[in-house]
N, C-alpha and C positions, 0 to 999 in steps of 0.2 A: 522438363518441366511445366507446366500449361502455364502460358502467356497470362491468362487470367490472374492465376494466381503468386504472379511474382510482384514482390515489391517496389514501388516505383520510388525513382530516388527523392521526389518531392515528399513522399508518404515517409520513407526513412529519415528526410530531414525535421519535419514536423512531429517524427516520433522521440525525437533526442532532444527537440526542443520542449516537447512533454516532461520529457525524463530530467532536463535540465531544471525547469520548472520547479517541477516536485521534490526536488533535491534542495533547490532554493530555499522551499516553502517551509520543508522539514529544519533544513538549519535555524531557518527565524523563531519555528516553532519552539525548538531543544534551549536556544540559549533566550529565548522567554521565560519557557520553565524552569533552565537553571541546570536538564538534566539530558538525558539522551533518550530518545523515542524507545518503545520496546521495539523488536526485528523479531520476524520470522516468527514461528510459532507462538514466541509470547505474544508477542501484536494483534495474532490470530483469537488466542485467548483473552486480552485486553478488550479488544474491539468486540468479542461475543458475548462477554458479561451484559445483561441487561439489565432493568432497574431496579430489579429483584435480588441483583449481585450471584445471582445463578451462572454460571457457565451454559452453554451448548451441551456438552460432557455431561455435568450434572443434572440436566434436564434426560437426557436421554436415558440415563439410569432409571428413573421413576418410572 
């Protein structure tokens, strides 16, 4: 593998820190809401809905 493309140890630690921070923030949000956030495809569909309530898939059908 090319040396320029290898992950550095510092980069790996930074990425792990970001994952941990995101996980903690998600837990905080879920506890505040009183329910779990949608995951995977459900989360994509939930986030893709715009102010008119239609998902990206529904808009493509038109």
